[in-house]
Phi, psi and omega in degrees: 000137175282130183278140176298150183312312181295320179292321177299325177289323179295316178296322178299316176297321178296317182295317177291319182298319184290319180299317181288324178297320181295320178296324184268357190301320181292318179298318179291322176301319179295334176286343196288101172239351181222142359282350182225126177285061189253001168064042180225010184295311181302314175300318179294320177299313182299311182296322180295309178300316180305316181297320179290320175296314181296331177297319177295318183293324180290325182282335188044062186293149178254009176209160181294322177308308182298317182299316187285326180294318182287324180304309185297315181296317179303314180302312186298315186287327188266359184304135175234135174067173183300313178293324177295319179292319181292321177295322182296327180286325179293316179296316182298309184292322176298319179298319182295322179292317179298330176287335186245353187284183185264105179297342178284349172238075192291332179288315174294324174302315180296314177306312178302321179302308182299326183288317180292325176297312176302316182296317182294325180299309181304321183286330182287338183264123183308314184225084179306140178236125176288154183093015187232189179301333177298314179297327178291318184293321179298318183294320176303315179290323179294321177298324180290311186302317176300327188279336184303309181305333180268356186298142177299160181285330181295124185295330186293338184255350187294315178297320180296317178297320186286314180294327177296317182291328182284328184285324179290325172300316182293326178290324177293321179293317179306319175298333181272350187300324177298337175283346182255345181228122185296327180291328172289318179299318182294321177286339182078029186227162172269173187287131178298314179297321175298315175306315177301316178300318178295325175298322184288319175297319177297322181291321176297319176305313182294320176297325189268331185253337187079001180249127180287129181274123177280118186274124174272130174296132181284156181292139182220155184294146187277342180226164176306135185279140168293160174288135185276144176303131178085353178284165184296341178274002174284173187296334181267355186266161181303148183260347186234148167253123178244127177230144170198159174272145186226133171257112186200158173288158185297322176303315182294324183292322180302319183287324177302310183304313178299318180292325179293321179298326173290324182283323187203206185230175178046050178279122176228126172230120185234154174136208185161175179057035179075007178232121187229154172252121189244135181222130177206152176250131179190173181270324187261094183299319183300322183299315181297325180283318175308315184301319178298315178303315181295334177281321188181225184242106170277145169208175184054049179286133179230133176237131176237128177270116181304312180307314185295321180300316180295316180296326177293317180296321177299312181303321176303314177300321186289327188258008183296326184293317184288315178078161179221135181240165171236136175243130183224131175286129178241134190267004175196165183301320176292323173295329180295319178290326179296315179291324179293323177291335173278003180090006178263163173267115182280144179252131178247125180263198183287333177234174178285351188248346188216153174222162187254169176300319180296324173303309184293317181299320183291322174300316177299321177293322179298336180293335186063018188258153172280342177232131179223136177251129187249132180242101182289329174061022183194135190289326175289346185264348180302313182292323178298315179297323182290322175300317180294322179291320174309310179298324177292323181291329177293334178271002179097007175267140179271098185244140179221159179248119169270120191281069170290130183261346183220167175297323185283332170302313180300319181296318176297323178295306182295340180294333185253003176300129185223100181302339183274355171284167173292162185295315181299317181290328177298311182297317184295318183295313182291324175295315176306311186292322173296318178295329181272351178277106177281143190230152178204182175189166173240143176210182182239130185293133179276339186203165175294142183197168172254124184246175178294336179270358179120181176296146173232159178245160175304132182094347178292150172277135182241143175246129183257132176229122182045045171090356179245145176288110189242350181223135170240119187229168181279343183207167183292327180296318178296319180297316187289319182292327177290324176294314179305312182303317181289322180294314185283347179296338175269010182097183179132152183236344182225122180256125175249129179243130177242107179293138172233191184302135177084011182245127179258168182297329188292324179293323174293318181300314182290323172295317178300318179297321179297315176302314180302322178285330180278314185216096180295342183269002180261129178275150180239126175249119176251135178228156175262106187270324179077011182293154177272162174071325182240106183297336179213123177258143185231134174224150180226132182236000000 
């Protein structure tokens, strides 16, 4: 499908922003000392923006309004951490202004978009602090508004002229952040969230002008920072970060924001239209959740223990020299790329369905790591993987096998892989993720047979649920929707669809539409796996 010009431009900005955020992620993480020195601001900004972009790709919008609507919703659903939640509000408010502003005055429209975004971000934060991403956002909108009267008359150049002025003003504001926050001045760094916003604005400048902005790396500490007095990780500061999505009326949210401000710090509540993303730092996790229940229906609850994050970062520094690798059997070319993109070494066997002990052992050796986690991703490959891991251990490699039985379980496991954790903690986390991923698939019967769902004939569509043939249907769509319904009956927030041979985009689109009508709160992620025998693999987490 050919994208409208405005949608193509929006996606161009998204692609550039993700590329630049990805390149700067480590630098931004290292700057992170406020509000918590947990070293994850760059990662949270990247994941939040990635979720917004993926929402556009999944929806395949035919207009800018549709694209901006799903973009804003994707940012809200995917927001991570304090900085990510604020960024999601900036993106959401900006998207709303772009939809309702005057397109005949693009320069003014862009400046007004930045103004509304900054206003919304300040409103979302219970206790706004200068010297943060908020200050940088405010400076960007002021720079844009001042540039509008000086913008060239040509409409095609106005937005580029204005965004360039906004980005330059944001950079100047970023450089002033150490003068506004003592914790930044003591650490000798600029604000991490503000740095991330500058990266995003620079990407917008490149998208609109075609000229790449040379990004100067921000000053960062040469050594790990000690905890700062008065920071959240001091003895007197909150121990946990709590985040959740909340379905509630706007009036209830105002009361919730006040209640959370009494309970903790770094309170940010963003959203609208009865869906909100809630963030707070505090000691009593239960009280934050109870406040959410009083306001509405909280779900997707995430709790982070800051001290554990810091210890994990320390473990990462200690084990960086040894390294840790992941080896995963991949049943198709697309799956190989998915595992490779997640940092794993994909194993390719003699056929698309099986691999040998020597295949897995060679992959373990190729990592060059002292620690290796193996994902067999097939019930018949588990024993083969165990033999390979035993051989690797005899060679001095600390190797273990997580008994993943399907490709989607392997994807769930590798998604939570964190090399900076201890080896045992990483194995436990990946094993839990794989175990919580319910799985299914659809295929076509090759011959007449008796299944758990009754007799089938050659050519019938079959649905697999947790390894058993549980559905016999007339076509793949019917089989797929029945499998999805059964998997979601046990709950879940993310549905993964992996296309194989014989699966077209229309089947994925119709299954996605079915899920949207059945469970609007469930996200759908679709990938091209290229696996044989199973046109569609299905996972629920």
